[in-house]
C-alpha positions, 0 to 999 in steps of 0.5 A, spaced: 921 372 567 922 375 574 923 371 580 917 373 584 912 370 578 916 364 577 920 362 583 916 363 589 914 356 590 917 353 596 914 346 596 914 345 589 919 340 586 925 342 582 923 340 575 918 342 571 911 340 572 908 335 566 904 337 561 897 335 562 891 333 557 885 337 559 879 336 555 875 341 560 880 347 557 883 344 551 880 343 544 880 335 542 887 333 540 890 339 544 894 339 550 894 345 555 901 346 559 900 347 566 904 353 569 909 351 574 914 355 578 921 353 580 923 352 587 928 357 590 934 355 593 932 350 599 925 348 596 927 341 595 929 340 602 922 344 605 918 339 600 921 333 605 919 337 611 911 335 612 913 327 611 919 328 616 914 331 621 909 325 620 915 320 621 917 323 627 910 323 630 909 316 628 916 314 631 913 317 638 908 312 638 913 307 640 916 312 646 909 314 648 904 308 647 899 311 652 897 304 655 892 305 660 895 304 667 888 303 670 881 305 668 877 310 672 871 307 675 867 313 675 859 312 673 858 312 666 851 313 663 850 308 657 845 313 654 849 319 654 855 315 651 850 312 646 848 319 644 855 323 644 858 317 640 852 319 635 853 326 636 860 326 634 859 322 628 854 328 626 859 333 627 864 330 623 859 329 617 859 337 617 866 338 614 864 334 608 858 338 608 862 344 608 866 341 602 860 341 598 857 347 600 864 351 598 865 347 592 859 348 589 860 356 589 867 356 586 868 356 579 869 349 576 876 349 575 877 350 583 872 345 585 877 340 587 882 344 591 876 348 594 873 341 597 880 338 599 882 344 603 876 342 607 877 334 607 885 335 609 883 338 615 880 332 618 886 328 617 891 334 619 887 336 625 886 329 628 893 328 628 895 334 631 889 333 636 892 327 638 899 329 639 898 336 643 892 339 640 887 336 646 892 338 651 892 345 649 885 346 649 883 342 655 889 341 659 891 343 665 890 351 665 896 356 664 893 362 667 886 361 664 889 362 657 892 356 654 892 348 656 899 345 658 901 341 652 904 336 656 897 334 660 895 329 655 901 329 650 900 323 645 893 322 649 897 320 655 892 318 661 885 320 656 883 312 656 883 311 664 882 318 666 876 321 670 871 324 665 871 331 664 868 335 669 863 338 665 861 332 662 861 327 668 857 321 665 861 320 658 868 317 658 874 323 657 876 320 650 869 320 647 869 328 650 876 329 646 873 326 640 867 330 640 871 336 641 876 334 635 870 335 630 869 342 632 877 343 631 877 340 624 871 344 622 873 351 624 879 352 620 875 349 614 870 355 615 876 360 613 877 357 606 871 360 603 875 367 604 881 365 600 878 360 595 881 360 588 888 363 590 891 360 595 897 355 595 895 348 598 902 347 602 901 354 604 894 353 606 896 347 610 901 351 614 897 356 616 891 352 619 896 348 623 898 355 626 891 358 626 889 352 630 895 352 635 895 360 636 888 362 635 883 356 636 886 352 642 887 358 646 880 361 645 877 354 646 881 353 653 879 360 655 871 359 653 870 352 655 875 350 660 873 350 667 879 355 669 878 358 662 879 366 663 872 367 659 869 361 662 870 365 669 868 372 666 861 369 665 861 368 658 856 363 655 858 360 649 854 353 648 857 350 642 862 355 639 859 362 637 866 365 639 871 359 639 868 357 632 865 362 628 868 368 630 875 366 630 874 363 623 870 369 621 875 374 623 881 370 620 877 370 614 877 377 613 884 378 615 885 372 609 881 376 604 885 383 605 892 379 606 891 375 599 888 381 596 883 380 590 882 375 585 884 377 578 877 374 576 872 376 581 866 374 577 861 369 580 860 363 576 858 357 581 860 350 579 854 346 581 848 349 585 846 342 587 853 341 590 851 347 595 844 344 596 847 337 598 852 341 602 847 345 606 843 338 607 849 335 610 851 341 614 844 342 617 843 335 619 850 335 622 849 341 626 844 337 630 850 334 633 854 340 633 849 344 638 845 338 641 851 334 642 854 340 646 849 338 652 854 333 653 848 327 654 842 325 652 838 330 656 832 335 656 837 340 655 839 337 648 832 337 646 832 344 647 838 345 643 835 341 638 829 345 638 832 352 638 837 349 632 831 347 628 827 354 629 833 359 628 835 355 621 828 355 618 827 362 620 833 365 617 832 361 611 826 364 610 828 371 612 834 371 607 829 369 601 824 374 603 828 379 604 831 378 597 824 378 595 823 385 598 829 388 595 826 386 588 830 379 587 828 372 585 828 367 591 834 363 590 836 356 592 843 359 594 840 364 598 836 359 602 842 355 603 846 361 605 840 363 610 839 357 613 847 356 615 847 363 617 841 361 622 845 355 624 851 360 626 847 365 630 844 360 634 850 356 636 852 360 642 845 360 644 842 354 643 842 351 650 840 358 653 834 360 650 827 359 648 824 356 642 820 362 640 827 367 641 830 362 637 826 364 631 827 371 633 835 370 633 835 366 626 831 372 623 835 378 626 842 374 624 839 373 617 837 380 615 844 383 618 848 378 614 844 379 608 845 387 609 853 386 610 853 381 604 850 387 600 855 392 603 861 387 601 859 387 594 860 394 593 867 394 596 874 392 594 874 386 599 874 379 596 871 375 601 870 369 595 864 366 599 862 371 604 865 367 610 866 374 614 859 376 613 856 369 614 860 366 620 863 372 623 857 377 623 853 371 624 857 369 630 857 376 633 850 377 632 849 370 636 853 372 641 850 379 642 843 376 642 845 370 647 846 376 652 839 379 650 835 372 650 838 367 655 834 365 660 836 361 667 830 357 667 832 354 660 839 352 663 840 353 670 848 352 669 847 359 667 850 362 673 851 369 670 844 371 669 838 373 664 839 376 658 837 384 657 830 382 655 829 380 662 831 386 665 838 384 666 844 387 663 850 383 666 850 378 661 849 383 655 855 387 657 860 381 659 858 379 652 859 386 649 866 386 652 868 379 650 866 380 643 871 386 642 877 382 645 876 376 641 875 380 635 881 384 636 885 377 638 882 373 632 883 378 627 890 381 629 893 374 631 891 371 624 894 377 620 900 375 624 900 368 622 899 370 615 905 374 615 909 368 618 906 363 613 908 368 607 915 369 609 916 361 610 912 359 603 908 364 599 901 364 600 898 366 593 899 362 587 901 366 581 897 369 576 898 364 571 896 358 576 890 362 578 888 363 571 888 355 569 885 353 576 888 350 582 885 343 581 890 343 575 896 347 578 896 345 585 893 337 584 894 335 577 886 333 577 880 336 574 873 335 574 
């Protein structure tokens, strides 16, 4: 047997994997031996690295306890704080929602692994955020491109510091926790593109790199008062570029890099999981968008209204467009359409009117539907159509923000009105930004995939893929 097939698993234990009795795949009384790989030289040492790194972080808490020196006395609104606490919890529930949404779409033998890829982000990104993530995204600006990693290292000064300039009525720590939830779900979105064929340990390394070198710079450039895109005049209310375009382009790069699965047939494990996941995503998205108003304000109500209108319009547009093409209206189509509408309204939620939100949802759903249909006719294996839904949805949403944005809706919009009001500045700014962000997110993700693959192979073996990632990666099954 070749080294390539049998030995490229850097984090695997040096001994053979145990034989597991698996009634899903074996007849009663029979056993199924889970394919295993033998770690190459040094593999047993690499497997210790994650635990040792976490141990270092825990040890650092004794050196950097971040005890507040003196609490800032800036006026804090109890109402705004209460709403943002609620919104923060709402955004967090989107990640379990995404886990069910994706988990229901994959084959039964890959449900657990797919769902865990979302859940692990809640733990991993939270630790990174405390150590250096918040600093990279919102620390003192370095050239408008990235934050100083030492500004809030180990959350130093966050408890006692003044509120964030763009969220002046809530504690800085609450702002940090709200933004953390965005950082959690963004890499989780990518998982649908390489579902059913990525090694778990390699995935963990990739999302650490993705957050550090793709997400954090985009968040800083777009949402920091000294950020490059912020000062360029880009309007991104809740993450069209930062969240959905970055995840969408990373998904496309991942799907190309990891190549096609050996079995590309679509056999959803549980459509009921997809329905449940959509409900959780839809519910949580009100915190995602309305919470981005940073307070219990009329603007938050506008964002809530536009979010509802766009998602509803998109859900209907998807299944009606399918019917127009001779297909039956489906639960899957309704769910995907709703999510596309939520994606598209994300950058525009606090800048457009409710009727225009209906148009945004409709346009995004039709375009994404066409891109999904095109994708099925190519060799591209984006397992759960992350790029057509999140990448294209984010692009359409950003462009349509440049078309429909109104300063009457949000006076904080100092760039200008959208194309429909006879002004071109905002639309052209968004057009240029889309090109730059697309190149950065795709090329950067490709380089990070290459780096990850050099350290530890990204793709599972053919035998592991055939058996399923639940068993081969986690020794668990439904």
